[in-house]
Structures are given as structure tokens and as C-alpha cells.
C-alpha positions in Angstrom: 71.9 179.1 105.2 73.5 182.3 106.5 74.2 181.0 109.5 76.1 178.2 108.2 77.7 180.1 105.3 81.9 180.1 105.6 81.7 177.5 108.3 84.6 174.9 108.1 83.4 171.2 108.4 85.8 169.0 110.7 86.9 166.6 108.1 86.8 168.7 104.4 85.8 165.7 102.3 84.7 165.8 99.9 86.9 168.8 99.3 85.3 172.2 99.2 86.2 174.5 96.3 87.2 171.7 94.2 86.2 170.6 91.4 86.8 167.0 89.0 89.1 164.1 90.8 90.5 166.7 92.7 87.2 167.1 94.9 87.4 163.5 96.0 90.8 163.2 96.6 91.4 163.7 100.1 94.3 166.1 101.5 97.5 165.7 102.5 96.2 166.8 106.3 93.2 164.5 106.1 96.3 161.3 105.0 98.6 162.7 107.9 95.3 162.6 110.4 94.9 159.5 109.2 97.6 158.2 109.5 98.4 159.6 113.1 95.2 157.8 114.2 96.0 154.7 112.8 99.7 154.8 114.8 98.0 155.8 117.9 95.6 153.3 117.6 98.0 150.5 117.0 99.8 151.4 119.8 96.8 151.4 122.1 95.8 148.5 121.2 99.8 147.0 121.4 99.7 148.3 125.0 96.6 146.7 126.0 97.7 143.5 124.4 100.8 143.4 126.2 99.8 144.8 129.6 96.8 141.8 129.1 99.0 138.9 128.3 101.3 137.4 131.0 104.2 135.2 131.8 102.3 132.1 131.6 103.9 128.8 133.8 106.8 126.9 132.0 105.3 123.6 130.5 105.9 120.7 132.5 107.4 118.4 129.4 109.2 115.8 131.3 106.5 115.2 133.5 104.1 114.5 130.2 102.6 111.3 129.2 104.0 109.3 127.1 101.7 109.0 123.5 100.7 105.2 122.8 100.0 103.4 120.4 96.9 100.6 119.9 95.8 97.7 117.8 93.0 97.8 115.7 91.2 95.8 118.0 92.0 98.6 120.6 94.7 96.7 122.5 97.6 98.7 123.1 100.4 98.0 120.7 103.9 99.7 122.6 103.8 102.8 125.1 106.3 105.4 123.7 108.4 106.5 126.9 108.1 110.3 127.9 110.2 113.4 126.8 114.0 112.9 126.9 115.5 115.3 128.0 118.3 116.5 130.5 118.7 120.4 131.7 122.3 121.1 131.8 123.7 124.9 132.7 126.0 126.7 130.4 128.9 126.0 132.1 128.7 122.0 130.5 128.2 123.1 127.5 131.3 124.7 125.3 131.5 127.8 124.4 132.3 126.7 120.8 129.0 124.5 120.8 126.9 127.9 122.1 128.7 129.6 119.7 127.2 127.6 116.7 124.2 127.4 118.1 124.1 131.3 117.7 125.4 131.6 114.4 122.9 129.5 112.9 119.5 131.4 114.3 120.4 134.4 115.5 123.6 135.8 114.8 122.2 138.8 116.8 121.3 137.3 120.0 123.2 139.6 122.1 122.0 142.5 121.4 118.6 142.4 120.1 115.8 142.9 121.8 114.8 139.3 121.8 112.0 139.7 118.6 112.0 140.1 114.8 109.5 142.0 114.1 110.4 140.8 110.4 109.9 137.3 111.0 106.5 137.6 112.9 104.9 139.7 109.6 106.6 136.9 108.0 105.2 134.4 109.7 101.9 136.0 109.9 101.6 136.3 105.9 102.3 132.7 105.1 100.0 131.3 108.0 97.4 133.5 105.7 98.1 132.0 102.4 98.3 128.8 104.0 102.3 128.3 103.8 104.7 127.2 106.2 105.2 129.1 109.2 108.7 128.1 110.2 111.6 130.8 110.1 112.7 134.3 111.1 112.0 133.7 115.0 115.0 134.6 117.5 116.5 132.2 120.1 114.3 134.4 122.3 110.9 133.4 120.8 111.9 130.2 120.1 112.6 129.6 123.8 109.5 130.8 124.3 107.4 128.4 121.9 109.1 125.9 123.8 109.0 126.7 126.9 106.0 128.6 127.5 103.3 128.2 124.6 102.0 125.1 122.4 103.3 124.3 119.0 100.0 125.7 117.3 100.8 127.1 113.8 97.9 130.6 114.5 98.5 134.0 114.7 97.1 134.0 118.1 100.1 132.4 119.1 102.3 134.1 116.7 101.4 137.7 118.9 101.3 135.5 122.0 105.1 134.5 121.7 106.0 138.3 120.6 104.5 139.6 123.4 106.0 136.8 125.6 109.4 137.2 124.3 109.2 141.0 124.8 109.0 140.4 128.2 111.0 137.4 128.8 114.0 139.5 127.5 113.3 141.9 130.1 113.0 139.9 132.8 115.9 137.2 132.0 119.2 137.8 131.4 120.4 136.5 127.3 122.5 133.9 129.3 119.4 132.9 131.7 117.5 132.5 127.7 120.0 130.6 126.1 120.5 127.8 128.4 116.7 127.2 129.0 116.4 127.7 124.8 119.6 124.6 124.3 117.7 122.6 127.0 114.0 122.8 125.4 114.8 122.4 121.4 114.3 119.9 119.8 117.7 117.7 118.0 115.5 114.7 117.0 116.1 110.9 117.2 113.8 111.4 120.5 116.0 114.4 122.2 114.8 117.4 123.6 117.9 119.4 125.2 121.8 119.7 124.0 122.6 117.0 126.6 119.9 114.3 125.3 121.1 115.1 122.0 124.8 114.8 122.4 124.0 111.2 123.6 121.9 110.4 120.6 124.3 111.2 118.0 127.7 110.9 119.6 127.2 108.7 122.5 128.7 111.6 124.9 128.0 114.3 127.7 127.2 118.1 126.2 130.6 118.9 127.8 133.1 116.8 125.6 131.4 118.2 122.3 134.1 119.8 119.7 133.3 122.2 117.8 133.0 120.7 114.5 130.7 117.8 116.6 128.6 121.3 118.1 127.7 122.6 114.4 126.5 119.4 113.3 124.0 119.8 116.2 123.1 123.5 115.5 122.5 122.5 111.8 119.8 120.3 113.7 117.6 122.9 114.8 116.4 124.0 111.2 115.0 120.1 111.1 116.8 116.9 112.3 113.6 115.1 109.6 116.0 117.2 106.5 119.2 117.4 108.4 119.6 114.1 110.8 122.8 112.3 108.1 121.6 109.0 109.7 117.8 109.1 107.8 118.6 109.2 104.2 121.2 110.1 101.9 119.4 113.3 100.9 119.8 114.2 104.4 123.7 113.6 104.6 124.3 116.4 102.0 122.2 118.7 103.5 123.6 118.3 106.6 127.3 118.9 105.6 126.6 121.9 103.7 124.8 123.3 106.7 127.3 122.2 108.7 130.2 123.7 106.9 128.4 126.9 106.1 127.8 127.4 110.4 131.3 127.0 110.9 132.5 129.4 108.1 129.2 131.7 109.7 131.3 131.3 112.9 134.5 132.9 110.9 132.7 135.3 109.5 131.2 136.9 112.6 134.4 136.7 114.8 133.8 134.0 116.8 136.7 131.2 115.0 139.7 132.3 113.7 140.2 130.8 110.4 143.2 128.9 111.8 140.7 127.2 114.2 138.2 126.9 111.0 140.8 125.0 109.3 141.0 122.0 111.4 137.5 120.7 110.7 137.5 120.6 107.2 136.1 116.1 108.4 132.3 115.9 108.3 131.8 114.1 112.3 129.7 111.6 110.9 127.4 110.6 113.7 126.4 107.1 114.9 123.5 105.1 113.5 119.8 106.0 114.6 118.5 104.0 117.5 115.2 103.1 118.5 114.1 102.0 122.1 113.9 98.5 122.7 110.2 98.9 123.2 109.7 99.2 119.2 111.8 95.7 117.9 110.2 93.6 116.1 107.8 95.1 113.5 106.7 97.6 116.3 109.0 99.9 115.1 108.0 99.7 111.5 104.5 100.4 112.6 104.9 103.6 114.6 106.7 104.4 111.7 104.3 103.9 109.2 102.0 105.4 111.7 103.3 108.7 112.4 104.2 109.6 108.9 100.6 109.4 108.2 99.8 111.5 111.7 102.2 114.4 110.0 100.4 113.9 107.0 97.2 114.3 107.9 97.5 116.8 110.7 100.7 119.3 110.7 102.3 117.9 113.6 105.8 117.6 113.8 108.3 114.7 114.9 108.9 116.9 117.7 105.2 117.4 118.5 104.7 113.7 118.8 107.8 113.2 120.7 106.6 115.7 123.7 104.1 112.6 124.0 100.0 112.4 125.5 98.8 111.2 122.3 96.2 108.3 122.2 97.4 107.1 118.5 94.1 104.4 117.3 96.2 102.6 114.2 94.3 100.4 111.8 96.8 97.6 112.5 96.1 93.9 112.9 97.5 92.7 115.2 97.6 88.7 114.5 97.9 89.8 111.0 100.9 91.5 111.4 102.6 88.1 113.4 101.4 86.4 110.9 103.1 88.2 108.0 106.5 88.2 110.2 106.5 84.6 110.9 105.8 83.9 106.7 108.9 85.9 106.2 111.0 84.8 109.0 109.9 81.0 108.0 110.3 81.2 103.9 113.8 83.0 105.2 115.0 80.1 107.4 113.8 77.4 104.9 115.3 79.0 101.5 117.9 82.0 102.5 121.1 80.5 103.7 124.4 82.8 103.5 126.8 79.9 104.2 125.7 78.2 101.1 125.4 80.6 98.7 127.0 83.8 98.7 124.1 86.0 96.7 122.0 84.8 99.7 124.1 87.4 101.9 121.8 91.4 102.2 119.0 89.5 101.3 115.8 91.9 102.3 112.0 91.5 102.3 109.0 94.0 102.7 105.6 93.4 102.7 102.0 94.8 103.3 98.5 94.1 103.2 95.6 96.6 102.3 92.3 96.6 102.7 91.0 97.5 99.3 86.9 98.8 100.6 88.6 101.8 102.6 92.6 101.3 102.2 93.5 100.2 105.8 96.7 99.3 106.3 96.5 95.9 108.2 99.7 94.7 108.5 103.3 95.9 107.8 106.7 93.7 107.9 109.6 96.3 107.4 112.5 93.9 108.3 114.0 92.0 110.4 114.2 94.5 113.5 113.8 98.3 113.7 116.3 98.0 116.4 118.9 96.7 114.2 117.4 97.5 110.7 116.4 101.1 110.7 114.8 101.7 107.2 111.2 100.4 106.5 111.3 98.0 103.6 107.7 98.0 103.1 107.7 102.2 102.8 111.0 102.4 100.7 110.6 103.7 97.2 113.7 102.3 95.8 112.6 98.7 94.8 111.9 98.2 91.1 108.2 96.7 90.4 109.3 94.9 87.2 106.8 92.8 85.3 104.3 93.7 88.4 103.7 97.1 87.0 102.4 95.8 83.6 98.6 95.5 84.3 98.6 99.2 84.9 99.8 98.9 81.2 96.7 96.7 80.9 94.4 99.1 82.3 95.2 102.0 80.5 94.6 99.9 77.2 91.3 98.6 78.0 89.7 102.0 79.6 90.8 103.7 76.3 88.8 101.3 74.6 85.8 102.2 77.3 83.1 104.3 75.4 85.5 105.9 72.8 86.9 104.0 70.1 86.8 106.8 67.7 89.6 108.7 69.5 92.8 109.8 67.7 96.1 107.9 69.8 99.1 109.7 70.5 100.0 109.1 67.0 97.3 110.6 65.9 95.6 107.8 64.2 92.2 107.1 64.8 91.6 103.7 67.2 90.3 101.3 64.9 87.2 99.5 65.8 89.3 95.9 67.0 91.2 96.9 69.4 92.3 93.8 69.4 94.5 94.2 66.6 96.5 96.4 68.7 96.7 95.5 71.9 94.9 91.8 72.4 97.9 90.6 72.6 98.9 92.2 76.1 96.7 89.6 78.2 98.9 87.3 76.4 101.8 88.5 76.7 101.3 89.2 80.8 100.6 85.2 80.9 103.1 84.4 78.6 106.3 87.2 80.9 106.5 88.7 77.9 107.8 92.6 77.3 107.7 93.6 73.6 104.0 94.3 73.3 103.8 96.2 76.6 107.1 98.5 75.1 104.7 98.8 71.9 101.9 99.4 73.7 103.6 101.8 75.4 104.6 103.6 71.8 100.7 103.5 71.3 98.9 104.6 74.4 101.8 107.3 76.0 103.8 106.8 78.7 101.7 109.9 80.0 98.4 107.9 80.5 100.0 104.7 81.9 101.9 106.9 84.4 98.7 109.2 85.0 96.4 105.5 85.5 98.8 104.1 88.1 98.6 107.0 89.9 95.5 107.5 89.9 95.4 104.0 91.6 97.5 104.7 94.3 101.1 104.6 93.1 102.9 108.1 94.3 104.1 110.5 91.6 107.0 110.8 93.2 108.1 107.0 92.9 107.1 106.9 89.0 110.7 106.4 87.0 111.7 108.7 84.0 109.0 108.1 80.7 111.8 106.3 78.5 110.9 103.3 76.6 111.4 100.7 79.2 108.5 102.7 81.4 106.2 99.9 80.6 108.4 97.1 81.8 108.3 98.5 85.6 111.3 100.5 85.9 109.7 102.6 88.8 110.0 102.1 92.3 106.7 102.2 94.6 106.9 101.1 97.9 104.9 97.8 99.2 102.2 99.5 100.8 101.5 101.8 97.6 101.3 98.4 95.8 99.2 96.8 97.7 97.1 99.8 97.9 97.1 100.1 94.2 96.3 96.2 93.1 93.2 96.6 95.7 91.9 99.0 92.5 91.6 96.1 90.1 89.4 94.2 92.5 87.2 96.3 94.0 85.4 97.2 90.8 88.0 100.0 89.7 87.1 102.0 93.2 90.1 103.0 95.5 90.8 104.7 98.7 94.0 106.2 99.6 95.8 103.7 101.9 95.5 104.9 105.8 97.3 104.0 109.2 95.6 105.4 111.5 91.7 105.6 112.7 91.7 107.7 115.1 93.6 110.2 117.7 93.6 112.2 120.8 95.5 114.2 122.8 94.6 115.3 126.8 91.0 113.4 125.7 90.2 116.1 122.8 89.7 114.4 119.8 92.1 115.7 116.5 90.5 116.2 113.7 91.5 115.2 110.1 90.7 111.4 110.7 87.6 111.2 108.7 87.7 109.2 105.7 86.6 110.3 102.0 84.6 107.8 100.0 86.5 105.7 97.3 87.5 107.3 93.7 85.9 105.5 90.7 89.8 105.6 88.9 89.1 102.9 86.5 86.1 101.7 84.9 83.9 98.9 86.7 84.4 96.7 83.8 88.0 97.2 82.8 89.0 96.4 86.7 87.1 93.0 86.2 89.1 92.6 83.1 92.0 93.1 84.6 91.4 91.3 87.5 90.2 88.3 85.4 93.4 88.3 83.8 95.6 88.4 86.8 93.3 85.3 88.4 95.5 83.4 85.6 98.4 84.5 86.9 98.2 83.9 90.9 96.9 80.6 89.6 100.6 79.5 87.8 102.2 81.4 90.6 100.5 79.2 93.3 99.4 76.1 92.4 96.3 74.8 90.7 93.6 74.0 92.8 93.7 70.8 95.2 97.5 70.3 94.3 99.0 73.8 95.2 99.4 76.4 97.5 95.9 77.9 97.7 92.6 76.2 96.4 91.4 79.9 96.4 91.1 82.1 93.6 93.7 84.9 93.7 94.4 87.5 91.7 98.2 88.5 91.4 101.1 90.3 89.5 104.4 89.2 90.0 107.8 89.9 88.4 109.2 87.2 86.3 112.8 85.6 85.9 113.0 87.4 82.1 112.6 91.1 83.8 116.6 91.1 84.7 116.1 93.7 87.7 117.1 94.0 90.8 114.1 93.0 92.5 111.1 90.0 93.1 107.9 91.1 93.7 104.6 89.2 94.1 101.2 91.2 94.6 97.8 88.7 95.6 94.3 90.0 96.4 91.9 86.7 97.0 88.6 86.9 95.1 85.5 85.5 95.7 85.2 81.8 96.3 83.2 79.4 93.5 79.5 80.1 95.1 80.0 83.5 96.4 78.4 86.8 95.1 74.8 85.4 95.4 74.2 83.1 92.4 73.6 79.7 94.0 75.6 77.1 92.5 77.5 79.3 90.1 81.6 80.8 90.1 79.8 84.4 89.4 82.6 85.6 92.2 85.2 84.2 90.0 84.3 84.9 87.1 83.6 89.0 87.9 86.6 88.7 89.3 86.2 90.7 92.5 86.8 90.6 96.0 84.8 91.7 99.0 86.6 94.4 99.7 87.6 92.9 103.6 89.8 90.4 102.3 93.4 92.4 101.9 95.5 92.6 98.8 99.4 91.6 100.2 102.3 92.8 98.1 105.8 91.4 99.0 109.0 92.2 97.5 112.7 90.8 97.9 115.5 92.7 96.9 119.4 92.5 98.3 120.9 95.8 99.8 124.1 96.0 101.3 124.1 98.1 104.7 125.6 101.8 103.9 125.2 101.2 100.1 122.8 103.1 97.7 122.7 100.4 94.9 120.8 97.2 94.8 122.5 94.3 94.3 121.9 91.1 91.4 119.5 88.8 92.4 120.9 86.0 90.2 120.9 82.9 92.1 119.3 84.1 95.5 117.8 81.2 97.2 119.2 78.6 94.8 116.5 79.5 92.1 118.7 78.2 88.9 116.3 80.6 87.1 118.5 83.6 88.0 116.2 85.9 90.0 114.4 83.8 93.3 111.4 85.0 91.8 109.7 82.1 94.2 110.3 83.2 96.9 107.6 86.5 97.5 105.0 83.7 96.3 105.7 81.4 98.8 106.0 83.9 101.6 102.4 85.1 100.7 101.2 81.6 100.1 102.5 81.0 104.1 101.1 84.3 104.9 97.5 83.3 103.6 97.2 80.0 105.1 98.5 80.6 108.2 96.4 80.2 111.4 
């Protein structure tokens, strides 16, 4: 060992000549060496990646295929045209518009190296944590993403964006990059680029945009789904705030004088959104529902879909959709006449059919014409459900009885064995359209329990009203799609499948993931579901007529609003049940007795309301359709019946 005594190790760790914890603490030399090695390694890796990542060819977005939507039977529904883009030079873009875009997106555009290290780091952290990756990119990076790369939100794509942005910044002038960015950016309303956006929002060429209009278009770059003022009241408020901020930002950065800013105090309202004529009638509403589902399942955006090339196979049944539209049109023609009654002005219908066994949306009626009436009445959440909500209260009460009769209720009292003494009058109250028993049931059950069951059955939590005394009477405002979906739970043995509008989707022949359907959930006891369905069957007979003398001879479980609701809506939700003799019991009516459907006959919700265009509040329903009872509640059942009986 003599020959090795005193020899210094290349890495003195654990440290010699130290005792206790100090022996295991690295020296400053080791720290410095490790740090230097790490920095040099990263620099080498960056140099290697930089050398091996080339600037790819520009995307040929304008030459891409249209996106095609298909009916459930595989036939083509509509082809949504190729990318709407018209390239312009910066000579045709006012300086004020350029300044608005730079102020909104990248104030240091003309002085920075084209990248934001902080933005990249934040995006990577967000992706790793599963959060949104948007934001933090320079104009150069966004131009690179639009022009050279896919829209995938991945770490690999972000790294490529970073490297290519550096190379592009070294090879192209800032003016070239800005021109490319303005011509490739998504502004909403089917428009890529500033020229298409100027026409979509103001009906003029980009060269004629004033500073105020330019600021609004710059605001849309943050996301047209959130900032297009024509889409919703909330969007309008956000757009006004960001428009004002962008103008103020130009003053702060020296691109606009205070005197010039003072000229633009009135928000430059754009024209109303317009759909292409290929989406006339119900087609536009169907496309909207399909797109909403696609975005929720895949994370794709409107901008992604507008680039085209997708093949989207929907669940929509062509014949049922046409039948539903005809039913609404016929009832409107027969019973709604604004020339005779002022109350018949601004009447709107919405409807949707959902298949119980799997949640497929088979048909939608969104309004008179998607190219003229832009909001989708089948998917709105502004129409109170009224008495059509009461079955969820009955279901909650019955569910509390199952398997736990002694559980304390919200008052702290033990549930009595004679459940009928507390809730037995709910069935009769449902048939008689009485409200007090449901208010009392809400107090005994707890409003949270009712809300939670309704949400579990398929209603969206955001459509639920405040938990006040009148909550059990239907102050919540679910959509027709969601009401139809929730009612399927009653006729499907307590099983609920989330509604869906797209069965499969491809891009470039490659199947896109995200459309596998989960098995239905047992959200309600099967016996409870049958009891509710049986109760609703009586309401169906009362609404549609008795066998042999009314609109339907098939048993129907139905919910509806009542004249006594005094709400600004009328609803009817019907689920055809198994006909007498069905279900395997020869010569019996087991299907009716059990209150079940076969899972294939859709549940259809029809809603009617009055809404003056541009006004946020619903109008009173008194006298609609000449209904002396006040609320026109007879018309939704007529639509439902006409739809069911149409050939």
C-alpha cells in the first residue's frame, strides 16, 4: 500500500480527510466541475440539434383538402371548404394594424432574437403537468408553427419550433416574418390571414381597416373562440376589454399618441357571423355539435379543423333529422302566426334525439336555418326546464329509499320506514302538476342530492341553477341534448351513457384516437329507474292521448312543463317504451309494466321559448299559439308526436 499513499483521486468523493457529514458533502470544485460539465453537455446537445434540424418546406395550407362530415349511414353530409386565405403584402396592411398585432402579441418583435426562452420553458412545464401550452411564443415562433410545423402540442414540436425560429430569424427579415405571420394566423369565422379576417368581420379589404378595427382583429389572435364578440355576451365583454387594452398598449409603447387614442372610444362592432350556404338548414347546427364533441375529445381547435383534411363520421341519422325538422316546421305553420298574435313573434324551437343504450345523438333541430339563426337551440343553456325537471326530484327520493331506510335525512331525523308518509305524494303531484310537494321534498332531501343525481344522470353541472327553494321546480336551464340524454337513464334501467356525436375520425387516412366509447354507468338503481319511468308513462298518456283515440298508441314515458310553471319555456321529453307483449312474456305487457325501452328507440326532447335577437332575456310565453292556458305547453308534445309518427 506504500505506493498508493498520498495519491490524489481524480474525484475526491467521499472526501478524504473529512469526518462525519462533511465527508459526504461535495467540495466547491466538484460542484463547479459538475455544473461546467452540464453546461457544456447542454451546449453540445443544442449545437447537435441545431445542426440537424432544417427549416422544412412551407405548409401548403391553401391546397389542403376540405373536411368532410358523414351521416351515420356513411353517406356524405357536407364538405366544408378548403382553407380561406388570401395572401397580401405589408403594403396593403395599414401601419396601425401592424402596430396593434405587435402590441398584442410581441411588443419586442423588432428587437428580440425571435424566441422567448421563458415562453418555451413555461410551455414545456405546462405540457409535462398536463395544462394548456398556449401563450409565451414570439411572433416569429407563431409564424414558424403556422408555416412549417403541425399544431401538435408536444415537447418535440416545441423544441423544433424554438430551433427553426432561431434559423428563420437569422435568414429572414422582420418584415418578411411579420408578413408571413399576418397571412397565416387564425382569426376565426373560417378565416386565415388578415385579408380574409377583414372581410369576415367588416366586409372590407385589409387595406381599409382603421386602427380601432385593427385592434379588434388583433384581439382575436388570442383565441377567436373566446374573443369573437358575435359568439356570446361573455365573448363580447372579453373582446371589448382586450380591444381597449391593445389601443392603450400602443400608447404605452409609443406607437399611438394620446390624441389619436382618444378618437377610438366606441367599440367597432363587427358584422354578425355568417355560415357558408353549404351549411344551410340543419347542417350547420349538426356540424357545430360534431365539432364541439371533437374538440372536447381530442383537444383540436377550430383553427385546426378549419385547415381541413379531416373525415368525420357522425352519429346523426339522416332520415330522423329530416323528420324532426319537418315536424317542427309543420307545427309552426299550423299553430304559430305572428300576424294574428303578438305573442307568436320570436318563437324558437329546439330539439334533440338521443339513443339510450349508448348515448348516440341521432337528430338535432337547432333553429330555422344555421345561416340565418346562428345560436343552436338544441344546445343552448338558457331555457329553464320547469316541471320537466321534477322527475329528478322523484328519482332522488326513491333512491334514498333503496337499501337505507334508516339513514338520517338533512334535518338530522332518521328516515321513517313508511317512506310514503314523506314522499309518497310526489307521484300524484307529478301527474297533477302540483308544486308544493316538490318544494317540501327539496327541503327533506337536500338540494345538493337532487342536483348531484341530475348531473349523474346526464345534465351538465354548469347548467344547474342556484340551490334555492324553487330549485326542485326546474329553475335550471339544461340543453335539449342534455335533457334527452338524462331522460334515457329512466328507460334504460338506471344506466347512463354520455351523449356523443362522432363515432370515428381520420386525418390523412390515419385514425384519430379519442372516440372509443365507455360502458354506460349505473347511476340510478334499476328499480328506481323503472318506478320513475312508470310514473312518466301516465304523464305520457295524458300529454299524447289515450290508446286508440290520440296521437300515439305506444306507451311513452314523458316529462313536460305545465301551464302552472309560469316560466318562459315549454318542454316535452318523450321516451317510447316496449309495446304490450314485448320482453319475452307471451301475451303479457311486461315491457309496459317494467317501464323500459329497448335501448334503440331514442329519447327526444323538444323545447320552445321566445327570444328577441340580440336580447339576453327570454320573453313571456303567455298566449303563444293561441293557448288559452297561457304557456303554449301543448306545442312541444305536438312536435314530438309528429316526429314519431312521420314516415
